[in-house]
C-alpha positions as CSV (number, residue, x, y, z in Angstrom):
1,X,-62.4,53.8,-17.5
2,X,-60.1,50.9,-18.1
3,X,-61.4,47.6,-16.6
4,X,-59.4,44.8,-15.2
5,X,-59.4,41.5,-17.2
6,X,-61.7,40.0,-14.6
7,X,-64.2,42.9,-14.7
8,X,-64.2,42.9,-18.5
9,X,-64.8,39.1,-18.6
10,X,-67.6,39.3,-16.0
11,X,-69.3,42.2,-17.5
12,X,-69.2,40.7,-21.0
13,X,-70.6,37.5,-19.6
14,X,-73.5,39.5,-18.1
15,X,-74.1,41.4,-21.3
16,X,-73.0,44.7,-19.7
17,X,-71.0,47.5,-21.2
18,X,-67.3,47.0,-21.4
19,X,-64.3,49.2,-22.4
20,X,-63.3,46.7,-25.2
21,X,-64.4,43.3,-26.2
22,X,-63.5,40.5,-23.8
23,X,-61.1,37.7,-24.8
24,X,-61.3,34.2,-23.2
25,X,-62.2,30.5,-23.4
26,X,-63.9,28.2,-20.9
27,X,-62.0,25.3,-22.4
28,X,-58.3,24.5,-23.0
29,X,-56.3,27.3,-24.6
30,X,-53.0,25.4,-24.3
31,X,-50.7,24.4,-27.2
32,X,-47.2,22.9,-27.2
33,X,-45.8,26.4,-27.9
34,X,-47.5,27.7,-24.8
35,X,-46.0,24.8,-22.8
36,X,-42.5,25.7,-24.2
37,X,-43.1,29.4,-23.3
38,X,-43.9,28.8,-19.7
39,X,-42.0,25.6,-19.0
40,X,-44.9,23.4,-17.9
41,X,-45.9,20.4,-20.0
42,X,-48.4,17.6,-20.5
43,X,-48.8,15.0,-19.1
44,X,-47.3,16.3,-15.8
45,X,-49.7,19.3,-15.9
46,X,-52.7,17.0,-15.7
47,X,-51.7,15.6,-12.3
48,X,-49.4,18.2,-10.7
49,X,-51.3,21.2,-9.4
50,X,-48.4,23.6,-9.5
51,X,-47.6,22.7,-13.1
52,X,-51.3,22.9,-14.0
53,X,-51.6,26.4,-12.5
54,X,-48.5,27.6,-14.2
55,X,-49.7,26.3,-17.6
56,X,-53.2,27.7,-17.1
57,X,-51.9,31.1,-16.0
58,X,-50.2,31.3,-19.4
59,X,-53.6,31.9,-20.8
60,X,-53.4,35.4,-19.4
61,X,-49.7,36.1,-18.9
62,X,-48.6,35.0,-22.3
63,X,-51.7,35.0,-24.7
64,X,-53.5,37.9,-23.1
65,X,-56.9,36.2,-22.4
66,X,-59.1,37.8,-19.7
67,X,-59.6,34.4,-18.0
68,X,-57.6,31.4,-17.0
69,X,-58.9,27.8,-17.0
70,X,-56.9,24.8,-15.7
71,X,-58.9,21.7,-16.9
72,X,-57.1,20.7,-20.1
73,X,-58.7,17.3,-20.9
74,X,-62.0,15.4,-20.8
75,X,-60.9,12.7,-18.5
76,X,-60.8,14.3,-15.1
77,X,-64.1,12.9,-13.7
78,X,-63.6,9.5,-15.2
79,X,-60.1,9.2,-13.9
80,X,-61.3,10.5,-10.5
81,X,-63.5,7.4,-10.4
82,X,-60.6,5.1,-11.2
83,X,-61.2,4.6,-14.9
84,X,-58.0,3.3,-16.5
85,X,-56.5,6.4,-18.1
86,X,-53.8,7.1,-20.6
87,X,-52.5,10.5,-19.7
88,X,-50.9,11.1,-23.1
89,X,-47.8,13.2,-23.6
90,X,-46.8,16.7,-24.8
91,X,-48.4,16.2,-28.2
92,X,-51.4,13.9,-27.3
93,X,-54.3,14.6,-25.0
94,X,-55.3,12.0,-22.3
95,X,-57.9,9.4,-23.0
96,X,-60.0,7.0,-21.0
97,X,-59.1,3.4,-21.8
98,X,-62.1,1.6,-20.3
99,X,-65.7,2.3,-19.5
100,X,-66.4,1.6,-15.8
101,X,-70.1,1.4,-15.2
102,X,-72.9,-0.7,-16.7
103,X,-76.0,0.1,-14.6
104,X,-77.4,3.1,-12.8
105,X,-76.8,1.3,-9.5
106,X,-73.0,1.2,-10.3
107,X,-72.7,5.0,-9.9
108,X,-70.9,6.1,-6.8
109,X,-72.4,9.3,-5.4
110,X,-70.1,9.7,-2.4
111,X,-67.7,12.7,-2.2
112,X,-64.7,10.4,-2.3
113,X,-63.9,11.2,-5.9
114,X,-63.1,14.8,-4.8
115,X,-60.1,13.3,-2.8
116,X,-58.6,11.6,-5.9
117,X,-55.4,12.9,-7.5
118,X,-57.2,14.1,-10.7
119,X,-59.8,16.1,-8.8
120,X,-57.4,17.4,-6.2
121,X,-55.0,18.6,-8.9
122,X,-57.8,20.8,-10.4
123,X,-58.9,22.1,-7.0
124,X,-55.4,22.9,-5.8
125,X,-54.6,24.6,-9.1
126,X,-57.7,26.7,-8.9
127,X,-56.6,27.9,-5.4
128,X,-53.2,28.8,-6.7
129,X,-54.6,30.7,-9.6
130,X,-57.2,32.6,-7.5
131,X,-54.4,33.7,-5.1
132,X,-52.1,34.7,-7.9
133,X,-54.6,36.7,-10.0
134,X,-57.0,37.8,-7.1
135,X,-59.4,40.4,-8.6
136,X,-57.4,41.0,-11.8
137,X,-58.2,37.9,-13.9
138,X,-61.3,35.7,-14.0
139,X,-60.6,32.1,-12.9
140,X,-62.8,29.6,-14.6
141,X,-63.5,26.1,-13.5
142,X,-64.7,23.3,-15.7
143,X,-66.9,20.3,-15.2
144,X,-68.6,17.9,-17.5
145,X,-72.4,17.6,-17.7
146,X,-74.5,14.5,-17.2
147,X,-74.8,13.7,-20.9
148,X,-71.0,13.7,-21.4
149,X,-70.4,11.8,-18.2
150,X,-72.8,9.2,-19.4
151,X,-70.9,8.7,-22.6
152,X,-67.5,8.6,-20.8
153,X,-68.6,6.3,-18.0
154,X,-70.9,3.9,-19.8
155,X,-69.7,3.9,-23.4
156,X,-71.0,5.9,-26.4
157,X,-72.7,3.0,-28.2
158,X,-74.5,1.6,-25.2
159,X,-75.5,5.0,-23.8
160,X,-76.9,6.2,-27.1
161,X,-78.8,3.0,-27.8
162,X,-80.4,3.2,-24.3
163,X,-81.9,6.6,-25.2
164,X,-84.1,4.6,-27.7
165,X,-84.5,1.2,-26.0
166,X,-84.4,2.2,-22.3
167,X,-85.1,5.9,-22.0
168,X,-86.0,5.8,-18.3
169,X,-82.7,4.1,-17.5
170,X,-80.9,7.0,-19.2
171,X,-82.9,9.5,-17.3
172,X,-82.1,7.7,-14.0
173,X,-78.4,7.6,-14.9
174,X,-78.2,11.2,-15.9
175,X,-80.0,12.4,-12.8
176,X,-77.3,10.7,-10.7
177,X,-74.5,11.9,-12.9
178,X,-75.8,15.5,-12.5
179,X,-75.1,15.2,-8.8
180,X,-71.4,14.5,-9.7
181,X,-71.3,17.5,-12.0
182,X,-72.8,19.7,-9.3
183,X,-70.5,18.5,-6.5
184,X,-67.4,19.1,-8.6
185,X,-68.6,22.5,-9.6
186,X,-69.3,23.6,-6.0
187,X,-65.9,22.2,-4.9
188,X,-64.2,24.2,-7.7
189,X,-66.0,27.4,-6.6
190,X,-64.9,26.8,-3.0
191,X,-61.4,26.4,-4.3
192,X,-61.4,29.7,-6.1
193,X,-63.3,29.5,-9.4
194,X,-65.5,32.6,-10.1
195,X,-67.0,31.2,-13.3
196,X,-67.8,27.7,-14.3
197,X,-67.9,26.0,-17.7
198,X,-70.2,23.0,-18.1
199,X,-69.0,21.0,-21.0
200,X,-71.6,18.7,-22.4
201,X,-71.1,17.0,-25.8
202,X,-74.7,17.1,-26.8
203,X,-73.6,17.8,-30.4
204,X,-75.6,16.9,-33.5
205,X,-73.9,13.6,-34.2
206,X,-74.4,12.3,-30.7
207,X,-77.7,14.0,-29.6
208,X,-80.7,15.1,-31.7
209,X,-82.5,18.3,-30.8
210,X,-85.3,16.3,-29.4
211,X,-83.0,14.2,-27.3
212,X,-81.4,17.4,-25.9
213,X,-84.9,18.7,-25.1
214,X,-86.1,15.6,-23.4
215,X,-83.0,14.2,-21.6
216,X,-80.5,17.1,-21.2
217,X,-82.3,20.4,-21.0
218,X,-84.1,19.7,-17.7
219,X,-80.8,18.9,-16.0
220,X,-79.1,22.0,-17.5
221,X,-81.9,24.1,-16.1
222,X,-81.3,22.6,-12.7
223,X,-77.5,23.2,-12.9
224,X,-78.0,26.8,-13.9
225,X,-80.0,27.3,-10.7
226,X,-77.8,25.3,-8.4
227,X,-74.4,26.6,-9.4
228,X,-74.0,30.0,-7.7
229,X,-71.7,31.7,-10.2
230,X,-72.0,32.6,-13.9
231,X,-72.0,29.4,-15.9
232,X,-70.9,28.9,-19.5
233,X,-72.2,26.0,-21.5
234,X,-69.9,24.4,-24.1
235,X,-71.2,22.2,-26.9
236,X,-69.2,21.3,-30.0
237,X,-70.5,21.2,-33.5
238,X,-73.4,22.9,-35.2
239,X,-75.9,23.8,-32.5
240,X,-78.2,26.0,-34.5
241,X,-80.9,23.3,-34.3
242,X,-81.0,23.4,-30.5
243,X,-80.1,27.0,-29.6
244,X,-83.8,27.6,-28.9
245,X,-83.5,25.1,-26.1
246,X,-80.1,26.4,-24.9
247,X,-81.7,29.9,-24.6
248,X,-84.0,28.4,-21.9
249,X,-81.3,26.8,-19.7
250,X,-80.6,29.9,-17.6
251,X,-76.9,29.6,-18.3
252,X,-75.1,33.0,-18.5
253,X,-73.2,32.2,-21.7
254,X,-72.8,29.7,-24.6
255,X,-69.4,28.8,-26.0
256,X,-70.2,28.0,-29.6
257,X,-68.6,26.2,-32.6
258,X,-67.8,27.9,-35.9
259,X,-70.0,25.3,-37.6
260,X,-72.9,27.3,-36.3
261,X,-71.6,30.5,-38.0
262,X,-71.5,33.8,-36.2
263,X,-74.5,35.1,-38.2
264,X,-76.7,32.1,-37.5
265,X,-75.8,31.9,-33.8
266,X,-76.4,35.6,-33.3
267,X,-79.7,35.4,-35.0
268,X,-81.0,32.5,-32.9
269,X,-79.5,33.2,-29.5
270,X,-81.5,35.0,-26.8
271,X,-80.5,38.6,-26.1
272,X,-79.8,37.5,-22.6
273,X,-77.3,34.7,-23.6
274,X,-73.7,35.8,-23.8
275,X,-71.9,34.4,-26.9
276,X,-68.4,33.1,-26.5
277,X,-65.7,31.8,-28.9
278,X,-66.5,30.8,-32.4
279,X,-63.1,31.2,-34.0
280,X,-62.4,28.1,-36.2
281,X,-59.8,25.8,-34.8
282,X,-58.6,23.5,-37.6
283,X,-57.8,26.3,-40.1
284,X,-57.8,29.8,-38.6
285,X,-56.3,29.1,-35.2
286,X,-53.7,26.8,-36.7
287,X,-53.0,28.4,-40.1
288,X,-54.6,31.8,-40.2
289,X,-52.8,35.0,-41.3
290,X,-53.1,38.3,-39.5
291,X,-55.5,39.6,-42.2
292,X,-57.7,36.5,-41.8
293,X,-57.8,36.9,-38.0
294,X,-58.6,40.6,-38.2
295,X,-61.5,39.8,-40.6
296,X,-62.8,37.1,-38.3
297,X,-62.6,39.3,-35.2
298,X,-64.4,42.2,-37.0
299,X,-67.1,39.8,-38.2
300,X,-67.7,38.7,-34.6
301,X,-67.8,42.3,-33.3
302,X,-70.4,43.0,-36.1
303,X,-72.6,40.3,-34.7
304,X,-72.0,41.3,-31.1
305,X,-70.2,38.2,-29.9
306,X,-69.5,39.0,-26.3
307,X,-66.2,37.1,-25.5
308,X,-63.9,36.3,-28.4
309,X,-61.7,33.2,-28.5
310,X,-61.3,29.7,-30.0
311,X,-64.3,27.6,-30.7
312,X,-63.1,24.6,-28.6
313,X,-59.9,23.3,-27.0
314,X,-57.2,24.5,-29.3
315,X,-55.2,22.0,-31.3
316,X,-51.9,21.3,-29.6
317,X,-50.0,22.5,-32.7
318,X,-51.7,25.9,-32.7
319,X,-48.9,28.6,-33.0
320,X,-48.5,30.9,-30.1
321,X,-48.6,33.9,-32.4
322,X,-52.1,33.0,-33.4
323,X,-53.3,32.5,-29.8
324,X,-52.1,36.1,-29.2
325,X,-54.0,37.5,-32.2
326,X,-57.1,38.5,-30.2
327,X,-55.0,40.5,-27.7
328,X,-52.9,42.0,-30.5
329,X,-56.0,43.2,-32.3
330,X,-57.6,44.6,-29.1
331,X,-54.4,46.4,-28.2
332,X,-54.0,47.9,-31.7
333,X,-57.6,48.9,-32.1
334,X,-58.7,49.7,-28.5
335,X,-55.5,50.4,-26.7
336,X,-56.4,47.8,-24.0
């Protein structure tokens, strides 16, 4: 029986039998060619909900993914708390220009940030997408976890230094920031998201396995229990040294980086943890041939990757034809 895109994505995320492999990404799948194809562009799509929804919807309508996801940048939360922000342009992603907090006491835990333009743009876009796709396509929301919010709000150098010099301060900060992550996730679910991505940049060059275990893992476990829809964790870089801890989070899926390799991640991941992504961005997504894509897809199917797609937010110069390769392969081999 042929499944809808939403059913396929959901079942794959729950490690259930599907009619063909699922295709999707819990992070940005937008390139400049996708913008050209649907007529919605950065930077307007970061702050206009109709444009954001139109561009996110292209992830299914144009590239054939089984989910859509409207959070294209890493600055939504920081901008929602009035951090000075450069919204970039068609060829450049937004960036935060200034860190806004210095102490745990500076963190504002009110719900006011949900009324800001950046947050409201995401929430309204999710509502538009959920109405458009209803039960046919999975609508994914995205929030950043407490480790990433710490880096974005307090500054990378200071925050990382505090893990050594003032670990209790970091734990206090992260406990408060987790409240922000949870509030935004719950608001996105209310707006229409049926799955959530928690992006947390606890990658090897910013967070040792022991730091992940001691500072991040306890909060990830809490988020897995408190967010009432399937959650996908995204971490960039080689995570083979911390997958044993990620297995214990309780998250439904893990969106992994090609630096971990399909074989290694499949070997170390729990049988209960759905694997997502893993297709190399710098070379294969941007420059790969059809034969190279077919080989990569078949390798992932061999190692039982559950949802195929790019390893991270795709480079903006990714060709549209390459974004469509997953759906092209599935149509040719599975007729779906």
